[in-house]
N, C-alpha and C positions, 0 to 999 in steps of 0.2 A: 281153285275157284269154281270150275264147272263140276267138280266131282262131288260137291255138297249141295247141290241144288235140290230144294225141297219143292212140294207142290205150291206152296206160297210164292216161292221165287219164280217158278214157271208162270204163275198167274201175273206177277209183276212184269215179267218179260213180255208176255202176250199183250197186256194192257199197254205197255210202252210202245209196242209196234203198232197196235190199233190207233193209239193217239197220234203217233207220227204220221200214219197214213191219212187219218181224218184231218189233221192239221195241214197236210199238203192239199187235200181236196178243198178245204175251206179257203186256203189261200189262192189256189188256181181257179176254181170255179165260182166261188162266192165273193172273192175280193175282200175278205175280212182279215186283213193283214195282222193287226195286234192279236186277234184271237187266234189266228193260225200259228203265229210265232209262239204264243203261249202254250198251245197244245203241243207243238214240236219240242219245246223245252220241257214240258211236263212228261212227255213220252221218253225223252232222253234221260231225265232224272229217274223215271220209273225203271228204265232198263238198268241203270246203275244200281238202283235199290234192289232189283231182282238178282243182279250178278253178285252182290255182296250179302245176299240173304237177309235183306231188311237192314242194311248198314251195320251188320254185326260181325263181319269178317275182319279179324284183326291182323291178317297178314299184311305185308307191305304194300301189295297191289290193292288189297281191300281198303287200306287207309287212304291211298291216293284216290281211289274211286269215291271214298266217303267225302273227301275234301273237295272233290269236283262235283259230286252228285247233289249234295245238299244245297249249294247256292243255285244250280241249275233248276232243281226242283222248286225252290222258293221264287226264282225269277218266272218260272212257268206259272206258278200260281198267281203271282201279281199280274202278269200279262193277260192270262186267261180271265181273271177277275175284272181287269179293265175292259177287255173285249166284250165281255158279257154286259157290263154296266154301260158301255158306250153304244152298243147295237141293239139293246132291248129297250 
């Protein structure tokens, strides 16, 4: 899984880490809980996307991460969209 990371995968991993960090900041300092939860879910889904090289890894672990990562990514999109709609 880690041996076939491309530059695109590394960008997804870094983006996921940044989203998780900013989600924690938004929840702790700005008290925007739905938005923060959405960013944390988006970050987790982005990390899963980066680990599986854009959800194209067909190994057994890649399939498990795909089955977990897609719903987490969609839930993060919904929560982040709701947070943006609610607080703007």
